[in-house]
VOPAGU-2260 file (C-alpha; in pm, 1 decimal, decimal comma):
REM VOPAGU-2260
SITE   aa  ch    i         X         Y         Z
SITE  UNK   A    0    5221,8    6863,7   -2683,4
SITE  UNK   A    1    5323,8    6589,7   -2441,2
SITE  UNK   A    2    5063,2    6694,2   -2188,7
SITE  UNK   A    3    4774,3    6692,7   -2158,3
SITE  UNK   A    4    4700,4    6356,3   -2310,6
SITE  UNK   A    5    4608,1    6021,7   -2160,6
SITE  UNK   A    6    4805,4    5701,0   -2193,8
SITE  UNK   A    7    5153,1    5849,3   -2187,4
SITE  UNK   A    8    5318,8    5935,0   -1858,0
SITE  UNK   A    9    5021,1    5783,3   -1676,9
SITE  UNK   A   10    5134,8    5442,2   -1791,2
SITE  UNK   A   11    5422,1    5483,9   -1546,4
SITE  UNK   A   12    5197,1    5461,2   -1244,3
SITE  UNK   A   13    5204,3    5086,7   -1196,7
SITE  UNK   A   14    5583,5    5090,5   -1215,0
SITE  UNK   A   15    5618,2    5379,7    -976,2
SITE  UNK   A   16    5400,1    5227,2    -710,1
SITE  UNK   A   17    5553,9    4884,4    -748,7
SITE  UNK   A   18    5901,5    5032,6    -718,4
SITE  UNK   A   19    5810,0    5215,1    -400,7
SITE  UNK   A   20    5757,0    4875,6    -239,9
SITE  UNK   A   21    6048,6    4691,7    -407,3
SITE  UNK   A   22    6279,8    4528,9    -156,3
SITE  UNK   A   23    6073,5    4664,0     134,4
SITE  UNK   A   24    5945,3    4382,5     353,4
SITE  UNK   A   25    5733,2    4620,2     557,6
SITE  UNK   A   26    5552,2    4725,9     240,8
SITE  UNK   A   27    5473,3    4360,4     166,6
SITE  UNK   A   28    5342,0    4307,5     519,1
SITE  UNK   A   29    5127,3    4617,4     495,8
SITE  UNK   A   30    4979,4    4497,7     166,6
SITE  UNK   A   31    4847,4    4189,2     350,3
SITE  UNK   A   32    4690,0    4388,9     631,7
SITE  UNK   A   33    4310,7    4366,8     650,8
SITE  UNK   A   34    4268,5    4743,0     657,6
SITE  UNK   A   35    4447,8    4952,3     394,1
SITE  UNK   A   36    4682,3    5222,0     512,7
SITE  UNK   A   37    4631,9    5583,2     404,6
SITE  UNK   A   38    4907,7    5538,2     144,9
SITE  UNK   A   39    4746,1    5224,8       5,6
SITE  UNK   A   40    4405,6    5394,0      -8,3
SITE  UNK   A   41    4565,5    5678,2    -204,0
SITE  UNK   A   42    4716,3    5428,3    -448,0
SITE  UNK   A   43    4375,4    5270,3    -510,9
SITE  UNK   A   44    4219,2    5610,9    -570,5
SITE  UNK   A   45    4506,2    5725,2    -790,7
SITE  UNK   A   46    4477,9    5407,9    -997,1
SITE  UNK   A   47    4110,0    5486,4   -1049,4
SITE  UNK   A   48    4198,3    5834,1   -1177,0
SITE  UNK   A   49    4464,5    5693,2   -1407,7
SITE  UNK   A   50    4226,5    5427,2   -1537,4
SITE  UNK   A   51    3977,3    5705,4   -1611,6
SITE  UNK   A   52    4235,8    5903,5   -1807,2
SITE  UNK   A   53    4357,3    5599,9   -1998,8
SITE  UNK   A   54    4002,4    5493,0   -2087,2
SITE  UNK   A   55    3951,5    5808,5   -2296,8
SITE  UNK   A   56    4071,5    5690,5   -2636,9
SITE  UNK   A   57    3964,8    6010,4   -2815,6
SITE  UNK   A   58    4003,5    6320,1   -2601,7
SITE  UNK   A   59    3727,3    6575,2   -2576,9
SITE  UNK   A   60    3972,2    6827,6   -2719,4
SITE  UNK   A   61    4001,1    6613,3   -3031,4
SITE  UNK   A   62    3622,2    6576,1   -3042,8
SITE  UNK   A   63    3577,1    6953,9   -3025,9
SITE  UNK   A   64    3835,6    7011,8   -3297,0
SITE  UNK   A   65    3666,2    6757,9   -3523,7
SITE  UNK   A   66    3321,9    6909,9   -3464,8
SITE  UNK   A   67    3441,5    7263,5   -3532,0
SITE  UNK   A   68    3629,6    7150,1   -3843,2
SITE  UNK   A   69    3352,6    6950,0   -4007,0
SITE  UNK   A   70    3012,5    7004,0   -3846,8
SITE  UNK   A   71    3016,6    7378,3   -3776,9
SITE  UNK   A   72    3096,6    7488,6   -4136,3
SITE  UNK   A   73    2822,0    7258,7   -4268,7
SITE  UNK   A   74    2572,1    7404,1   -4021,8
SITE  UNK   A   75    2663,0    7758,7   -4123,0
SITE  UNK   A   76    2606,6    7678,9   -4488,7
SITE  UNK   A   77    2268,8    7740,0   -4650,4
SITE  UNK   A   78    2290,2    7403,9   -4827,3
SITE  UNK   A   79    2077,5    7110,1   -4705,1
SITE  UNK   A   80    2254,3    6912,0   -4433,7
SITE  UNK   A   81    2367,6    6577,1   -4575,5
SITE  UNK   A   82    2545,1    6447,4   -4265,5
SITE  UNK   A   83    2580,9    6531,3   -3897,5
SITE  UNK   A   84    2810,1    6351,3   -3653,2
SITE  UNK   A   85    2921,0    6417,9   -3296,3
SITE  UNK   A   86    3191,5    6237,2   -3102,1
SITE  UNK   A   87    3243,8    6086,2   -2758,3
SITE  UNK   A   88    2877,2    6058,6   -2658,2
SITE  UNK   A   89    2913,8    5718,0   -2489,8
SITE  UNK   A   90    3237,8    5833,7   -2326,6
SITE  UNK   A   91    3071,7    6122,9   -2142,7
SITE  UNK   A   92    2871,9    5939,5   -1876,7
SITE  UNK   A   93    3120,5    5651,6   -1858,0
SITE  UNK   A   94    3398,6    5898,9   -1778,3
SITE  UNK   A   95    3181,5    6087,4   -1529,8
SITE  UNK   A   96    3095,7    5763,5   -1349,7
SITE  UNK   A   97    3463,4    5673,1   -1320,3
SITE  UNK   A   98    3549,9    6019,5   -1189,3
SITE  UNK   A   99    3267,3    6012,1    -936,0
SITE  UNK   A  100    3376,8    5668,7    -816,3
SITE  UNK   A  101    3725,0    5802,9    -746,0
SITE  UNK   A  102    3594,4    6122,4    -587,4
SITE  UNK   A  103    3384,3    5916,0    -346,1
SITE  UNK   A  104    3697,5    5749,5    -207,8
SITE  UNK   A  105    3813,1    5896,0     122,7
SITE  UNK   A  106    4185,6    5934,9      56,1
SITE  UNK   A  107    4246,8    6297,6     -50,0
SITE  UNK   A  108    4471,9    6369,0    -348,1
SITE  UNK   A  109    4500,0    6746,4    -355,1
SITE  UNK   A  110    4658,5    6765,3    -698,9
SITE  UNK   A  111    4371,9    6580,6    -869,4
SITE  UNK   A  112    4050,8    6595,9    -664,5
SITE  UNK   A  113    3947,3    6952,1    -754,0
SITE  UNK   A  114    4023,7    6916,0   -1128,9
SITE  UNK   A  115    3842,4    6580,1   -1129,4
SITE  UNK   A  116    3533,6    6739,6    -971,2
SITE  UNK   A  117    3539,3    7020,9   -1227,8
SITE  UNK   A  118    3572,5    6763,4   -1506,3
SITE  UNK   A  119    3280,6    6558,3   -1372,7
SITE  UNK   A  120    3059,6    6866,9   -1337,0
SITE  UNK   A  121    3138,7    6982,3   -1692,2
SITE  UNK   A  122    3059,0    6636,7   -1828,9
SITE  UNK   A  123    2728,6    6639,5   -1641,2
SITE  UNK   A  124    2629,8    6963,8   -1814,6
SITE  UNK   A  125    2734,3    6834,5   -2156,4
SITE  UNK   A  126    2559,2    6496,2   -2128,7
SITE  UNK   A  127    2194,8    6600,0   -2199,8
SITE  UNK   A  128    2291,7    6806,8   -2504,1
SITE  UNK   A  129    2517,9    6535,8   -2637,0
SITE  UNK   A  130    2256,2    6266,2   -2588,9
SITE  UNK   A  131    1993,5    6472,4   -2771,2
SITE  UNK   A  132    2225,0    6538,8   -3064,2
SITE  UNK   A  133    2344,3    6177,0   -3069,8
SITE  UNK   A  134    1987,3    6050,5   -3110,3
SITE  UNK   A  135    1927,2    6319,5   -3371,1
SITE  UNK   A  136    2236,0    6207,9   -3562,6
SITE  UNK   A  137    2172,7    5832,9   -3532,3
SITE  UNK   A  138    1812,4    5866,0   -3652,2
SITE  UNK   A  139    1924,5    6099,3   -3934,9
SITE  UNK   A  140    1654,6    6343,7   -3832,1
SITE  UNK   A  141    1867,5    6616,0   -3989,4
SITE  UNK   A  142    1743,6    6487,8   -4325,6
SITE  UNK   A  143    1380,1    6556,8   -4234,4
SITE  UNK   A  144    1421,8    6891,8   -4059,0
SITE  UNK   A  145    1705,3    7013,7   -4285,8
SITE  UNK   A  146    1937,3    7045,8   -3987,2
SITE  UNK   A  147    1714,6    7282,6   -3788,5
SITE  UNK   A  148    1771,7    7120,9   -3448,5
SITE  UNK   A  149    2146,1    7087,2   -3507,5
SITE  UNK   A  150    2172,5    7457,3   -3592,6
SITE  UNK   A  151    1966,3    7551,0   -3287,5
SITE  UNK   A  152    2162,8    7337,9   -3040,2
SITE  UNK   A  153    2511,3    7371,0   -3189,4
SITE  UNK   A  154    2620,7    7693,0   -3008,0
SITE  UNK   A  155    2523,3    7550,3   -2668,2
SITE  UNK   A  156    2688,2    7218,5   -2753,5
SITE  UNK   A  157    3014,1    7387,6   -2854,4
SITE  UNK   A  158    3011,7    7601,7   -2537,1
SITE  UNK   A  159    2951,7    7298,1   -2311,8
SITE  UNK   A  160    3213,0    7088,7   -2493,3
SITE  UNK   A  161    3463,9    7374,6   -2464,2
SITE  UNK   A  162    3416,2    7377,0   -2086,9
SITE  UNK   A  163    3469,4    7000,8   -2080,9
SITE  UNK   A  164    3794,2    7041,4   -2275,1
SITE  UNK   A  165    3923,4    7298,2   -2023,8
SITE  UNK   A  166    3833,7    7069,6   -1734,5
SITE  UNK   A  167    3978,1    6764,1   -1910,8
SITE  UNK   A  168    4313,3    6936,9   -1956,1
SITE  UNK   A  169    4312,3    7043,1   -1590,9
SITE  UNK   A  170    4248,1    6682,7   -1489,7
SITE  UNK   A  171    4539,9    6556,9   -1699,4
SITE  UNK   A  172    4765,8    6824,7   -1552,7
SITE  UNK   A  173    4670,0    6718,7   -1201,0
SITE  UNK   A  174    4758,0    6356,7   -1272,8
SITE  UNK   A  175    5085,3    6462,0   -1434,8
SITE  UNK   A  176    5186,4    6664,4   -1129,1
SITE  UNK   A  177    5111,5    6374,7    -895,5
SITE  UNK   A  178    5275,4    6125,9   -1129,0
SITE  UNK   A  179    5595,2    6331,1   -1131,6
SITE  UNK   A  180    5599,7    6341,0    -751,9
SITE  UNK   A  181    5540,6    5963,7    -727,9
SITE  UNK   A  182    5810,4    5888,8    -982,6
SITE  UNK   A  183    6065,7    6105,5    -803,3
SITE  UNK   A  184    5980,1    5955,2    -465,4
SITE  UNK   A  185    6017,3    5597,6    -591,9
SITE  UNK   A  186    6357,8    5677,9    -743,5
SITE  UNK   A  187    6487,3    5852,7    -432,3
SITE  UNK   A  188    6373,2    5570,3    -203,0
SITE  UNK   A  189    6525,5    5287,7    -408,2
SITE  UNK   A  190    6850,9    5139,7    -276,2
SITE  UNK   A  191    7146,2    5263,9    -483,0
SITE  UNK   A  192    7319,6    5039,2    -736,3
SITE  UNK   A  193    7045,1    4777,5    -743,4
SITE  UNK   A  194    6815,9    4654,3   -1020,1
SITE  UNK   A  195    6528,1    4835,9    -845,6
SITE  UNK   A  196    6729,1    5160,4    -840,2
SITE  UNK   A  197    6814,0    5150,0   -1209,1
SITE  UNK   A  198    6461,4    5043,8   -1299,8
SITE  UNK   A  199    6324,5    5341,7   -1104,5
SITE  UNK   A  200    6585,3    5563,1   -1269,1
SITE  UNK   A  201    6470,6    5458,8   -1615,8
SITE  UNK   A  202    6115,9    5556,1   -1523,9
SITE  UNK   A  203    6224,7    5886,0   -1370,1
SITE  UNK   A  204    6461,2    5998,2   -1646,9
SITE  UNK   A  205    6240,8    5854,6   -1920,8
SITE  UNK   A  206    5955,7    6073,4   -1802,5
SITE  UNK   A  207    6189,9    6371,5   -1762,0
SITE  UNK   A  208    6309,2    6321,7   -2120,5
SITE  UNK   A  209    5952,4    6309,8   -2246,4
SITE  UNK   A  210    5866,5    6627,2   -2054,7
SITE  UNK   A  211    6151,3    6810,1   -2230,8
SITE  UNK   A  212    6030,7    6678,4   -2567,6
SITE  UNK   A  213    5695,1    6859,9   -2552,8
SITE  UNK   A  214    5807,8    7100,0   -2827,2
SITE  UNK   A  215    5875,5    6806,0   -3057,6
SITE  UNK   A  216    5522,3    6674,0   -3003,8
SITE  UNK   A  217    5392,6    7023,5   -3080,2
SITE  UNK   A  218    5588,4    7022,0   -3406,9
SITE  UNK   A  219    5799,6    7317,8   -3294,9
SITE  UNK   A  220    6123,2    7140,6   -3197,0
SITE  UNK   A  221    6325,0    7129,2   -2876,9
SITE  UNK   A  222    6397,8    7500,8   -2867,8
SITE  UNK   A  223    6535,9    7617,1   -2532,9
SITE  UNK   A  224    6490,4    7264,1   -2390,7
SITE  UNK   A  225    6750,7    7108,0   -2620,5
SITE  UNK   A  226    7032,9    7088,0   -2365,9
SITE  UNK   A  227    6800,7    6972,0   -2089,0
SITE  UNK   A  228    6657,8    6705,8   -2321,0
SITE  UNK   A  229    7010,7    6582,0   -2394,9
SITE  UNK   A  230    7101,0    6573,8   -2024,9
SITE  UNK   A  231    6793,0    6372,8   -1929,9
SITE  UNK   A  232    6854,0    6134,2   -2219,5
SITE  UNK   A  233    7215,7    6084,7   -2105,3
SITE  UNK   A  234    7096,9    6009,6   -1750,3
SITE  UNK   A  235    6847,4    5764,9   -1897,1
SITE  UNK   A  236    7136,2    5593,1   -2077,4
SITE  UNK   A  237    7330,9    5577,6   -1750,0
SITE  UNK   A  238    7036,3    5409,0   -1575,7
SITE  UNK   A  239    6991,1    5164,6   -1864,7
SITE  UNK   A  240    7355,5    5058,4   -1857,3
SITE  UNK   A  241    7337,9    5013,0   -1480,7
SITE  UNK   A  242    7024,1    4805,1   -1518,0
SITE  UNK   A  243    7184,5    4587,8   -1786,0
SITE  UNK   A  244    7494,4    4533,7   -1572,1
SITE  UNK   A  245    7298,3    4436,2   -1261,0
SITE  UNK   A  246    7062,4    4201,1   -1441,4
SITE  UNK   A  247    7357,5    4027,2   -1609,5
SITE  UNK   A  248    7523,2    3978,7   -1271,6
SITE  UNK   A  249    7219,9    3772,3   -1170,4
SITE  UNK   A  250    7174,3    3607,9   -1510,2
SITE  UNK   A  251    7431,3    3631,0   -1795,0
SITE  UNK   A  252    7143,8    3656,8   -2044,0
SITE  UNK   A  253    7036,2    3982,5   -1882,4
SITE  UNK   A  254    6703,7    4129,0   -1985,9
SITE  UNK   A  255    6730,4    4161,3   -2361,7
SITE  UNK   A  256    6366,1    4254,6   -2421,9
SITE  UNK   A  257    6383,5    4545,5   -2181,3
SITE  UNK   A  258    6713,4    4664,5   -2323,2
SITE  UNK   A  259    6574,0    4649,6   -2675,4
SITE  UNK   A  260    6296,5    4888,5   -2573,7
SITE  UNK   A  261    6515,7    5124,9   -2375,4
SITE  UNK   A  262    6776,6    5134,2   -2653,6
SITE  UNK   A  263    6498,8    5209,2   -2900,6
SITE  UNK   A  264    6391,0    5500,9   -2683,1
SITE  UNK   A  265    6747,8    5629,4   -2655,0
SITE  UNK   A  266    6800,8    5594,7   -3030,5
SITE  UNK   A  267    6480,3    5791,2   -3100,6
SITE  UNK   A  268    6594,9    6067,0   -2867,6
SITE  UNK   A  269    6936,0    6089,2   -3030,6
SITE  UNK   A  270    6776,4    6101,6   -3373,0
SITE  UNK   A  271    6579,1    6405,5   -3254,3
SITE  UNK   A  272    6901,7    6571,3   -3141,3
SITE  UNK   A  273    7067,6    6488,3   -3473,1
SITE  UNK   A  274    6782,2    6637,0   -3675,6
SITE  UNK   A  275    6777,7    6943,5   -3451,1
SITE  UNK   A  276    7150,0    7002,9   -3494,7
SITE  UNK   A  277    7169,2    6937,8   -3869,8
SITE  UNK   A  278    6871,5    7161,7   -3945,6
SITE  UNK   A  279    6644,0    6887,6   -4081,4
SITE  UNK   A  280    6337,4    7023,4   -3902,4
SITE  UNK   A  281    6400,5    7374,0   -4034,3
SITE  UNK   A  282    6440,6    7238,9   -4387,2
SITE  UNK   A  283    6106,7    7058,3   -4361,8
SITE  UNK   A  284    5934,9    7372,5   -4233,2
SITE  UNK   A  285    6069,8    7569,4   -4529,9
SITE  UNK   A  286    5923,8    7332,8   -4792,1
SITE  UNK   A  287    5708,0    7481,7   -5062,9
SITE  UNK   A  288    5470,5    7352,5   -5327,3
SITE  UNK   A  289    5400,0    6980,3   -5345,4
SITE  UNK   A  290    5686,8    6906,0   -5102,5
SITE  UNK   A  291    5493,2    7085,6   -4829,2
SITE  UNK   A  292    5239,6    6801,7   -4836,8
SITE  UNK   A  293    5501,4    6550,5   -4722,8
SITE  UNK   A  294    5485,0    6447,4   -4358,7
SITE  UNK   A  295    5751,2    6640,2   -4166,0
SITE  UNK   A  296    6039,1    6449,9   -4011,6
SITE  UNK   A  297    5963,6    6594,6   -3668,3
SITE  UNK   A  298    5626,6    6418,2   -3669,6
SITE  UNK   A  299    5785,0    6081,1   -3743,6
SITE  UNK   A  300    6054,5    6142,4   -3481,5
SITE  UNK   A  301    5799,8    6242,8   -3219,1
SITE  UNK   A  302    5584,3    5937,5   -3291,1
SITE  UNK   A  303    5889,8    5713,1   -3269,4
SITE  UNK   A  304    5996,1    5857,9   -2933,6
SITE  UNK   A  305    5643,1    5826,2   -2795,4
SITE  UNK   A  306    5597,9    5469,8   -2917,8
SITE  UNK   A  307    5932,4    5356,5   -2779,5
SITE  UNK   A  308    5851,3    5523,7   -2447,7
SITE  UNK   A  309    5514,5    5346,9   -2427,7
SITE  UNK   A  310    5678,9    5015,3   -2518,0
SITE  UNK   A  311    5934,4    5066,1   -2243,3
SITE  UNK   A  312    5676,4    5156,1   -1981,2
SITE  UNK   A  313    5459,8    4861,7   -2083,4
SITE  UNK   A  314    5759,6    4630,3   -2042,3
SITE  UNK   A  315    5843,1    4782,3   -1704,8
SITE  UNK   A  316    5485,0    4734,9   -1587,4
SITE  UNK   A  317    5494,0    4368,1   -1684,8
SITE  UNK   A  318    5812,4    4336,8   -1477,6
SITE  UNK   A  319    5975,5    4045,4   -1655,7
SITE  UNK   A  320    6322,1    4131,8   -1518,7
């Protein structure tokens, strides 16, 4: 699933905010003002939220899935416990501190503040349990008590981690909603037929394409979003060609690095459409026997689209052209 997950659409933020000020002298003057405006204060707070999301390398949802897959069955077994591992312990308080720092900022962001508070509160409840089990795991105390403490604390740990996962997903959704609004606003404000306009358009339609690809990331395919995915991809192509034309007007060399990344993204999207139309994904899903162990094409295609998108956004954030 495209959302919720850090370090995807959130990478757009720096581009979106930079674009909002592109070619706007008043924005540059405001940036030099001693006191930040309400809009600038919101940007600082939003950046803190995005930094928090992007700092979570392994989501709590992934940590819960791993614990339930490996630790829980071992704890339910009557056999002596040979290993016990939990995830994300150091991330808990670090993430809570980052959330609390953002929440303390005055600028309200309605889409994110409440989910961020819920996330922080859930992390606060999980922290003592996680710390206790982390020490237990690191000291290998499970070898001396045969896993007694782990079995005693596991139900409460799973319940607390489950609440964190719910809050984490709500936090990501809040950022995604705000990110979409920021991206749209930057695109609509940009002067038409300029480098800034086409750059903003690549961000806007790139994100829109990724939103319509959520079924691919889930391993289910485009489904009812196929036509919408194609339309957004075509608009992305239109923006890319406009960007290439305008940059070459200023410099015949253009911006080859940027175009390499955007063309890679477009090619990945068209490969998804090709494999949807020729039935490749359905063929993979119908595999039997040893062939079923092969990695499905849709997974490779989804990873390719995501990687090319992240490369593009990274290039846009650097702002070479």
